[in-house]
N, C-alpha and C positions, 0 to 999 in steps of 0.2 A: 493414958498417954497425953502429955502436954503437947499441943500443936506447936511446931517450930515457926515462930514469926519470922518474916523476912521483909526486906525493903520493898519488894514488889507488891506486897499485900495491899497497901493503901493506894496503889495505882490501879488496881482492878476494881471496876465499878460493877456492882451487883444489884439487880432488880429482883424483888420478891413478889411473886404473884400467888396470893393465898387469901382466901376469903374468911378464914378462921382467925380471929384477932389474937388469941393466946398463942397459937402455933406460929403465926407470922411474927409476933413480938419476940418469942423465944428464939426464932431463927435469926432475927435482926440482932439480938443481943450476942448470940454466939459469933456471928460474923464480925460485928464491930469490936468485940473483945480481941479477936485475932487480927485486928487492924485492916479489915477490908472495908471499903467504902460502899455503904448501902444507899443507893440513890432514891429509894422509895419503896412503898408497898402498894400493890394494886390488888383490888378485890375482884376485878373482872377483866375480860379480854379487852374491852374498849378502854378502860383506864390504863391497862398495860401498854396499849398501842400509843396512847397520848404521851406517857412517860418515855417510851422508846424514841418517839419523834423529838421530844424536848432534849433528852440527854441519852445518847446511845449507850446502853450498858455493854460490858464485856461478856457477862454471863447472867443467865436468869434461872432462879429457882422457881419451878412451875408446878402448881398443884394440878393433877389430872382432872379432878372434879371441881368445877367452879359453878357458882350460881349464874343463872341466865342460860340463854340458848347456846352460847359458844363455850366450848370446853377448853381445857389446857391443851388438848391435842390440836384443836383448831389454831390456837396461838402458836404452837410449835411449828406448824407449817409456815406461818408468817415469819417466824424467827429463822427458819431454814432459808427462806428467800433472801433474808438480810444477812445471812452468814453469822448469826449470833448463836453461840452455844448455850445449852440449857440442861438442867438437871431436873428430873421429875420428882415431885413429892407425891407419894401414893399411900393410901390406907389399905382397905380391903377391896381393891378393884378386882373384878372378875377376870378370867383368863382372856376373854375376847377383847376387853378394853386394854389389857396389858399388851396383847399381841399388836393391837392397833397403835399403841404408844411406841412400841419398839420400831415400827416401820418409819417413824420420824427421826430415828437415829439420835437419841439423846446421848449426852456424855455420861450419864449415870442415873441410878434410881436411889432414892432414900425412902425407906418404909417408916411410916408414922407408927408410934411415937419415936422420934429420932433422938440420938444422943449427940452431944457436941463432937465427940471423937468421930462418929460416922459422918457427920456433916463436913468436917474439916478434911478428913481423908478423901472423901468423894470430891470435894472442891479442888483439892490439890491434884487429883487424878484428872479431873475435868480441865483444869488449867494446862496440865501437861499435854493432854490430847488436843486441846484447842490450839496451843502453840505449834505443835507438830503438824496439825492440819493446815495452818496458815503457811508454815515453812514449805510443806509438801506442795501446796497449791502454787506457791510462787515458783518453786523449782520446776513444776510441770509446765507452767506458762513459759518460762525461759527456755526449756528444752524444745517445746513446740515452736516457739518463735524462731529459734535458731535453725531448726530443721526445715521449717517452711521457707525461711530466707534462703537457705542453701538450694532448695528445689527451684525457687523463683529465679535465682541467679544462674541456673543451669541452662543448657540449650535443648532440653527435652521438648519434644512437640507436645501439644495440649493433652492428648489422650494419655501419654506416658506420665506426664507431670501430674495429672489428676490422680492416676493410680498411686504414684508416690505420695501424694498428699493424703490419700485415703489411708495408706499404710501408717502414716504418722498419726492421723486423727483417730484411728480405730482403737488405739490404746486408751483413749480418754473419753470417747463418745461411741457407745455401742450402735451398730447398724448392720443391717443385712443388705441394704440397697441405698446408693446415693444417686441423686439426680441433680445435675447442675446446668444452669443456663440463664440467659437474660429473660426478664419478665416479658419484654417486647422485642420483636424483630430478631429472634434467634432461630434460624432455620434448622439447626442441628444441636439440640440439647443432648448432653451425654449422660448416660447412666452407668453405674458400676455395681454389679452383683457380686457380693462376697461369696466365694466358693470354698475358701479355706483360710488359714491364718494370713497368708501372704499372697493368695491367688484370687484375682478378680476377673470377671468376664465383662468386657466393655460392651454396653448396649447403646449403640448409636441410633440415630433417627431411622436408618434403614432397617436395622435389626428389630427395633421396637415396632416398626410397621409390620414386619413379618410375624412377630409374636402376637400382636393384637388383631391382625387381619384387616387393619385400616391403612388406607393410603396415606402418604405423607401430607397431602393436602387436607384429608379428613382429620388427621391428628392436629394440624395447625388450626383448623376451624374449632376443634374441641378446646384447644388451649385458649383461643381468642374468646370463646363463650364461657370461660371459667373465671371465677373471681380471682383477682390478683392478691396474693398473700405477700404483703410487703413489710411485715413486722416480725421480729423474732418471737417465736411462740412454740409451745408444746401442744401437739394435737393428739389427744387420746380421749377415750370415753365419749361423752356426748358431743364434745367439740370436734372430735375425729369423725363421728357419724354425720355431723352437720356438713363438713367438707365433703365427705363421701357422697352425700345426697345432692349437693349443689355444685360440685366441681367435676364436670365430665372427664377432664384430663387426669385429675387425681384419682378418680374412680377407676379409670382405665389402668393406671399404674398399680393401684392397690390390688385390683382383681388379678392382674397378670402375674404378680409375684407373691400373692398371699400375705400382704402386709397389714398390720393392725394398729400402728401408731407412727407418728413422725414428728420431727423437729424441723422448723423452718428458720433459716438464717439468711435474711436479705443483706446483701453487701452493696452499698451505693458507690457506683463508679462514675467519676467526674466525666461529664459530656457523653455518657453512654447509658445512663439510667440505672436500674436496679438489677443486680445479678443474684439469683437465688441458689443457695445450697439447701437441699432437702435430705435429711437423714431419716430413712425408713427402717422400721423394725417389725419382725413377725411377732414380737412380744407386745401385748396390749398395754403394758404399764412399765416401760423401761426407762423413760426419760425423766430427768429431774432438773431442778433449777440450777444445780451445779453444772450440768452439761450445757445448759443455755448460757450460764455465766462465763464459762471458759471460752465458748465460741464467740460471744459478743466482744470479749476482750481481744480476740484475734481479728476483729473486723478490718482494721486498718491494713494489717499485713496480708490478709486474704484478698483485699481489694488490689493491693500491689501484685499479688500472685496472679489474679485474673487478668489484669492489664498486660503484664509481661508475657504470660504463658498463652493466654487465649488468642492473642494477636499473631502468634507465630504460625506460619504456614505449615501444613502437614508434611511437606517434603523436606523440612529442615532435618539435619542429621541428629540422631539420638546420642547424647553423650552419657557418660557414666557419672553418677552423682557421687562426689567425694564428701561424705557426711562428716561434719565436725564431731558429732555425737554418734558413737557406734550403736546402731539399732539392728539387731539380728532378726531376720524374718523367716529363717528356715527351721521348721519344727523338728526336722530330723537332725539338726546340727548338734554338735557336742554341747553348745550352750543350753539347749532345751532338753538335754539328756534323753534323746530319742523318744520323747513323748509323742504319742500318736493320736490323731483324731481330728474330725472336722465338724462334730455336732455342736449345736449352739452352746451347750453348757461347758464343753471343754474349751471352745474358743474363748469364752468368758474368762476361764482360768488362765489361758495363754495371755490374754490382754492384761489381766491383773498382774501377772508375773512381770511383763514388760513395763507396766506402769510403776511398780514399786521397786524394781531392781536397782535403779540409779540412786535411790535415797538410802539413808541409814535407819529408816523406820523399822520398828519391831513388827514382825509378821506372825500371825497365828493361823496355822493351816488346820482346817477342820475336815473331817471325813471319816468314813468307815475304814476298817483294816483292809489293806490290800488295794487301796485306790491309787496309790502312788504319791503319797504325801512327801516322802523323802525326795523323790524326783523333782517335785515342785520346789523344795528347798534348795536342791542342787542347782536347778535352773536359775533361781533368783541369784544365787551366789555367782554362777558363771556369767550372768549378764551384768553384774555389778562391777564397780571400780575395784572391788576387793578380790576379783577372780584369781589373781596371781598369789594370793595369800591363802592360809590354811582354811579348809572346811572341816570342822570337827563335829562329830556326831556323838551324842550321849543318849542312850536309851534309858530314860528315867525309870522305867518299869523293871529294869534288870539290875539296878544298882542297890546293893544292900544298904539299909539305913545307916549302919555304923561306919560305912566307908564313903558315904555320899560326899561329905564335906571335903575329905581329902582328895577324892577323885575330881571334884569340881575345881577346888581352889589350891590344891597341893598341900604339902606339909614340910615343916622344918625337921631337921635331924633331932631325934629324941622327943618329938612331940607326943608320942604314945609308944607303947610296947611294940617293938618290931619296926619302928621308924629309924632305920639304921643310917639313912642319908636323906638329904633334902631332895624333894621331888616337886616339880611344878605340876599344876593341875591342868585340866582341860581348857580353862579360860585363858591361862597364860600361853598354852600351846596354840590357841587360836588367835593370838595377837595380830591385829591388822586384818583379820579375816572374819569368818562367820562361824557361829556355834549353833548347831541344830539340836534342840531339846525335844527328842521324840517322846511320845507318850507322857507329856508333861502333866496330864491329869493324875498320874500315879506318883508324882513327886511328893515326898514327905513334907508335912506342914513346916517343920523347922527349916528345911531347905528352901521352901517357898519364901520365907521371911528373908533369908540371906540373898536369894536371887533378886528380890525386890530392891534390896540395898544396892546390888550391882547395877540394876537398871537406873536407880536414882543417882547414885554417886559415881558410877563408872569406875569402881575400884573394888578390890578383893583383899582378903587377909588370908595368908596360909595358916593352916592349923599349927598352933604352937608359936605364932608370931602376933605381935600387936601393931606391926607396921603395915599401913595400907599400901597396896600396889595398884597404880592406875592401869586400867586395861582398855584397849580400843577394839571392841568386838561388836559385831552386829548379832542380835539374837533373833533366831527364827524358832518358833515352837510349833508342835503339832500334837493333836490328840484325836482319838476316836470317841471320846466321852462327851456328854453334854455338860459343859463346865458350869452352866447356870444351875443345873440340878446338883452338881457337886458343891457349889457355893451354898445352896439352900440346905444341903446335908452337913455343912460344916467341914467339908474335906478339901475345899479350895478357897483361897483368899480372894475376896472381892477386889481389893486394891491391885493385886497382881494380875487378875483377869483384865481389868481395864487398862493396865499398863501394856499388856500384850495384845489387847484387842484393838490396837490403833488401826491396823490394816488386816482384817480377816479375809482369808481365801477359803472357800468351801469347794473341795474336790468332789465331783459327783460320783455316786456309785455307778458301777458298770450297767446295772439295769436301767439307769436313767439316761444312758447314752448308747443304746443298743445299735444305733446306726454306725458306731465306730468299731463294732466287733469284727466285721470282715477285714478291715485294715489291720486291726490288732492281730488277728489270726495269721494273716500273711506275714506280718512283721516277725511274730514268734517262730513261724515255720522257717523263714529265711535265717533268723538268728541261730536257731537250733541246727540248721544245716551247716552253717559256717563253723560252729563250735564242735560239732560231733562228726563231721565228714560223712553224714548219712544222706543218702539221696531222698529228698523230700517228695512224698506222694502228692497227687492231686487230691482235692477235697470236693465232694459233690455239693450241689446246692441244698440237697436234703440234709446232709450232715451240718452244713453251715447254718441252716435254719434251726437245727437242734440247739446250736450254740446261741443263736440270737434269742430264742424263746426261753432259755434257761434263766433262772433268777440270780445266779452268781452271788451267793452269800460271802464267798471269799474274794469277790471282785477280780481285778486284773491279775493279781497274783495267782488266783485259782485258775483263771483262763489259761495262763501261761503253762501251768503244770498239766492241765487237762490236754492241751495241744501237744505237749511233749510226750505225754503218756500215749495219746492216740497214735502218734507217729511210731513209737517204739513197739506198740502192740499190733500195728497193721502189717500184714504179710503181703498185701497187694500193692499195686501202684496207685490205687485210688482209695481214699478213705470214704466209705459209704455210710458209716454210722459212728457216732461218738458215744462211748460208754460214760454216761453222766451219773452222778451219785444217786439221783432219784429214779433212774431209768428202770430199775428192777421192782419198784413199788407197784402194787396193784392199783387199778383205776380208782378204787374207793379211798385208798391211802393217799393217792395224789390229790384227790378232791379235798381231803381233809387238810393236806399240806397247803393247798392253794389259798385257804382262808386262815392259815395259821400265821399270826403276826408275832415275830420274835424280836427281842432286843438285839442290839449290836453284839453284846456279850454272848447271848445265846447262839447267834449265828457263828461267832468266832469259835465258841466251844464246840459246836457241831462240826465245823470245818476241821479243827485240829483233831477231833475224835476220828473223823473220816480218814484223814491222812495217816494217823497212827495205826488204824486198822489196816490200811494198805501196806504199811511198813512192818506189820506184825509186832508192833510195840517198840521197834527200834527208834531211838531218839537221835543220837549223835552218830558221826561217822558216815562212811560211804553208803548211800542209799537210805540214810536215816531220815526221819521226819523233818529235822532241822534243815538238812540240805535241800529237801524238796520245797520247804516253806521259804527257803533263802533267808533264814535268820539264824543268829548264833544259838547254839544249844542252850546256853545260859538263859537267853531270852525266852526260849521255848519252855524251859523248866519253870521260869517265873510265871509265864502265862498259864501253864497247866495248874500250878499251885493256886493262882488267883481264880481260875475258872472251875476248879474242882475236877480236873481231868486226871484219871489214874491210868498210867500206861500199862500197868500189870494186868488190867482187865480187858485190854483191847483184844 
């Protein structure tokens, strides 16, 4: 395939960091032939840094293995600090090196020996992702500035204003606890402990005194004897440990709330000194230079916020903030599609939903079957400017190959036998809205190519027509497969993967968020009560503990069905025991199962087999497996065929 030259190519400056002369020269030739500007070739990290300082490149091709003490991964970390995109060049790197490289978030990988086609396609994808990253970052900054300005101009007293500020920042900077106050002469620094998505506990000086068992004066003395942190910085690892050892007041905060890292943002206030915002996390390695960058860009507007809000007396009336940008904070609201949970991992999902919703960026939702990926997609749509337009779902695993193109893009009358009239496809039906491609890992290769064109050109062609039709849709995709393994096996296109992987969201398995199970059980019991008019029994702690300790191969979907089944089978007013799939196994069988590691597909097959057994092989209709699994019968048939499940033998 000949690479399409364009006018922007010669504007993109590229640096090659490769210590092998022949490979570096070949790469330079490929890029220059395609009209890209190569600013130089560096053989080491030190040479690369010199070239970057002299003439900042737009993108870097970077060999993972370089001569000398510093590797390509070391340089990648510096590139991230300077917001310069890069593509790794790799040969036979072992798994641990590749895993370490992936943590630096490259725009792509090219495996040596590389072909011109691979280089140019990867570069095109990298350029696309870099451009969208810059646009997204700029949009995020504008949203934050406008939201903070609105809070600043309100008449909220300090505590309430700080809570509203935290709600805005939580989407962009992760934290479990915020502490805010002047470095000197601040008798009442405030802390906020995040309890849920939009729920904070205010920890004032008096409450902190009770938590720590120290008097207010003792806490002030500890603060006075602690080093002053007056520079923007991330504190984790050895740096965090150093502060823990040498700062009595930070040690007190860290020990009181179980914190393992933090980010400091000092804001200089004219005639008042330095005001510090500290963002703490229970995660030891959560903060990045991107978090630090977006906060430092907000320093001026945060200074204005501190001056106007901190100086208001606490007896001022609390007003309602009229936000210019609608930001929903109720997890049980229709916008969040009744998603439930307050665990760290699900809060991260909520934050990512809110962060990406306002843009048109493609989103790839990853996670096991039954984790609620479609609810995540619906939530993104409901929180976006497209919420009043269609939300169209396509289950890629249930679409026959010979009908896929017609279903996606429509067809003209007479395009094929049986095409008696013109029909529009799903993409036209979703005009102005969102299209959700579920199970995209099962999309046929030919459709992957056509979808890539839609992403690139934003246009489709109906079957039987040569006229392109412009479409304005946002694409959200989801899969329970490991797409990187699918790419390696030749079943999924690398270029499509990187087009979709602009903003990935990983939905945790239920066993990774067991703390949310009691709330989910309560939600499902209430929902079932409303829909069936059945009086819901109480559930004992012992029964609830059964649910918490079970491994849930079918995730939230399985939990919902188990709860409903327990209610229907229970003859008393109290549920004392939950009949779980493995409950009848002997202790030796359970011990074997404890150490049995299965793939996602094996778990899905076992779960479908279990449901089919409960339904005595019935698939569709009332009481059938499809109804219990809450999926169309056609989808269930497709899954059974793929997984090798035979309903006749159940």
